[in-house]
C-alpha positions in Angstrom: 0.1 -0.3 0.2 0.9 3.8 -1.0 2.8 5.5 2.1 -0.8 6.3 4.2 0.0 9.7 5.1 1.1 10.6 1.3 -2.6 9.1 0.1 -4.3 11.8 2.4 -2.8 14.3 1.5 -3.3 14.3 -2.2 -6.8 13.3 -1.4 -7.0 16.5 0.8 -5.6 18.4 -1.8 -7.7 16.9 -4.6 -10.7 17.3 -2.8 -13.6 19.4 -3.8 -14.6 20.8 -1.4 -11.1 22.1 -0.8 -11.4 25.8 -1.3 -9.4 26.4 -4.2 -11.8 28.4 -6.6 -11.4 25.3 -9.3 -14.7 24.1 -9.3 -16.4 27.6 -10.5 -15.0 27.1 -13.6 -17.0 26.1 -17.3 -14.3 25.0 -19.2 -15.6 26.5 -22.4 -19.0 24.2 -21.6 -21.3 26.8 -21.3 -20.9 28.4 -24.6 -20.6 24.6 -26.6 -24.1 23.5 -25.0 -26.2 26.7 -26.0 -24.1 25.9 -29.5 -25.4 22.4 -29.8 -22.2 21.0 -29.9 -21.6 19.2 -26.8 -25.3 17.8 -26.3 -25.0 14.6 -23.6 -22.7 12.7 -21.7 -20.7 11.5 -24.4 -19.9 14.7 -25.8 -18.5 15.5 -21.9 -17.2 12.7 -22.4 -14.4 13.8 -25.4 -14.7 17.5 -24.3 -12.9 16.2 -21.3 -10.5 13.9 -23.2 -9.6 16.5 -25.4 -9.0 18.4 -21.9 -6.3 16.1 -20.8 -4.7 15.3 -24.2 -4.7 18.3 -25.7 -4.1 21.0 -22.8 -3.6 19.1 -19.3 -1.2 16.7 -20.8 0.9 19.3 -22.7 0.4 22.5 -21.3 -0.5 22.3 -17.2 1.5 19.8 -16.9 4.9 20.4 -17.7 4.2 24.5 -15.6 3.3 22.0 -12.9 6.5 19.7 -12.8 8.4 23.3 -13.5 6.5 25.2 -10.5 7.6 22.5 -7.7 10.9 22.4 -9.3 11.3 25.8 -8.9 9.0 26.9 -6.0 11.9 29.2 -4.1 12.8 30.2 -7.1 10.7 33.5 -7.5 12.8 34.8 -11.2 11.7 31.0 -12.1 8.2 31.0 -11.4 7.6 34.8 -12.9 9.2 33.9 -16.0 6.7 30.3 -16.2 3.8 32.8 -15.3 4.0 34.7 -18.3 4.5 31.6 -20.5 0.6 30.8 -18.9 -0.3 34.6 -19.9 0.6 34.2 -23.5 -0.1 30.9 -24.2 -4.4 31.9 -22.8 -5.6 33.8 -25.5 -8.9 34.4 -23.5 -9.4 36.9 -21.4 -11.5 34.5 -18.8 -9.3 31.7 -19.7 -6.3 34.4 -18.1 -8.2 35.5 -15.5 -9.6 33.1 -14.1 -6.2 31.1 -13.9 -5.1 33.6 -12.4 -8.5 33.9 -9.3 -7.9 30.4 -9.1 -4.2 30.7 -8.3 -5.1 33.5 -6.2 -7.6 31.4 -3.8 -5.6 28.1 -4.1 -2.5 30.4 -2.2 -5.0 31.9 0.0 -6.2 28.9 1.4 -2.9 27.3 2.7 -1.7 30.9 3.8 -4.4 29.9 6.0 -3.3 26.4 6.4 0.4 27.6 7.3 1.5 25.7 4.3 5.7 26.4 3.3 6.6 28.6 0.6 2.5 30.1 0.4 2.7 33.1 2.4 5.7 34.2 0.1 4.5 33.7 -3.4 1.2 35.5 -2.5 3.1 38.6 -1.1 4.8 38.3 -4.8 1.6 37.7 -6.1 0.5 41.0 -4.1 3.9 43.1 -5.6 3.0 42.4 -9.3 6.6 40.4 -8.7 4.0 36.8 -9.7 1.3 36.2 -12.0 0.1 33.1 -9.7 -1.7 31.0 -12.6 -2.9 28.1 -11.4 -0.3 25.9 -12.6 2.2 27.6 -11.1 0.6 27.9 -7.8 -0.3 24.8 -7.7 3.5 23.7 -7.7 4.1 26.0 -5.4 2.3 25.0 -2.4 1.1 21.3 -3.4 5.1 21.0 -2.9 5.6 22.8 0.0 2.7 20.9 1.6 5.2 18.1 1.1 3.4 16.5 -2.6 6.2 14.7 -4.7 5.8 15.6 -8.4 3.4 12.2 -9.1 1.1 13.2 -6.6 1.0 16.7 -7.5 0.6 15.2 -11.0 -2.0 12.9 -10.1 -4.2 15.5 -8.4 -3.9 18.0 -11.2 -5.8 15.9 -13.8 -7.8 14.5 -11.2 -9.4 18.2 -10.8 -9.5 19.1 -14.6 -11.8 16.1 -15.0 -13.3 16.7 -11.8 -14.2 19.9 -12.6 -15.1 19.1 -16.1 -17.5 16.8 -14.9 -19.0 19.4 -12.0 -19.9 22.4 -14.8 -21.6 19.2 -17.0 -23.4 18.6 -13.6 -24.6 22.5 -13.3 -25.4 22.8 -17.1 -27.4 19.9 -16.8 -25.9 17.5 -19.1 -25.3 14.8 -17.1 -26.1 14.0 -13.5 -24.0 14.0 -10.4 -24.2 9.3 -10.7 -23.0 10.4 -14.9 -20.0 12.5 -13.8 -18.8 10.4 -11.1 -19.1 7.6 -13.7 -17.1 10.1 -16.5 -14.5 10.3 -13.7 -13.9 6.3 -13.8 -13.3 6.4 -17.3 -11.3 8.9 -17.3 -9.3 7.0 -14.8 -7.3 5.3 -17.6 -7.0 8.3 -19.8 -5.0 9.6 -17.1 -3.1 7.0 -15.6 -2.1 6.3 -19.4 -1.3 10.4 -19.4 0.9 10.0 -16.4 3.2 7.1 -17.6 4.0 9.3 -20.8 6.9 11.3 -20.9 6.1 14.9 -19.8 6.8 17.7 -22.9 9.5 19.5 -22.0 8.0 23.2 -23.3 4.4 23.8 -22.7 2.0 23.9 -26.2 -1.6 23.4 -25.7 -4.5 22.5 -29.2 -8.2 22.8 -27.8 -9.3 25.4 -30.1 -12.9 24.7 -30.2 -13.3 25.5 -26.6 -10.4 28.3 -26.7 -13.0 30.3 -28.7 -16.4 29.0 -26.8 -14.6 31.0 -23.6 -14.0 34.1 -25.3 -17.6 34.1 -26.8 -19.0 33.4 -23.1 -17.0 37.0 -22.1 -19.6 38.9 -24.2 -23.0 36.6 -23.7 -26.0 37.8 -22.4 -27.0 34.0 -19.7 -24.2 33.5 -18.1 -24.1 31.0 -15.2 -20.4 30.6 -15.1 -17.5 33.6 -14.2 -14.4 31.8 -15.7 
């Protein structure tokens, strides 16, 4: 059995009840549903697969790994932040990532996680932007997660976040969302077994366009 303390830490960091702000994000699903491009559970699963393969594994994962390794180096973290900022073309995507990063760090400051207070101070001073995958690397590393645990929690959060967004949009029910997450475990395991890219890159154009269009939408359930 895996080390019990490490397992319990990973469970806490990946808990949807953890106040990280990450579960209020629509991932573009709101607009895609409105456009009739995502209509049912099968479409939601395909959407989640695309997010995991073509965004998380190729973009968030390498940033997370680099941030965890460099969590004491503000210059390196700032450079990673700038790269994430440049990659997120949609305003709501950029703002949402920064907002979720701030929320995550704020929770860890309250918990006295090593490194969280210094990173929050750097955020407030404008020395770092605090995008979510960068913040995850800083605080999860400070909390004691190793890279394998951090990657697993991060990928799970993507799958769970898509599931919760789909439930709120009435695309699937709560039990269907859990079945989707269970089905995605194999995908996540396969991604974790693959070498991590050296440089982050992403290609999920339908979702990114949907987030851009969400900015001017009249009926909005999610703030993104």
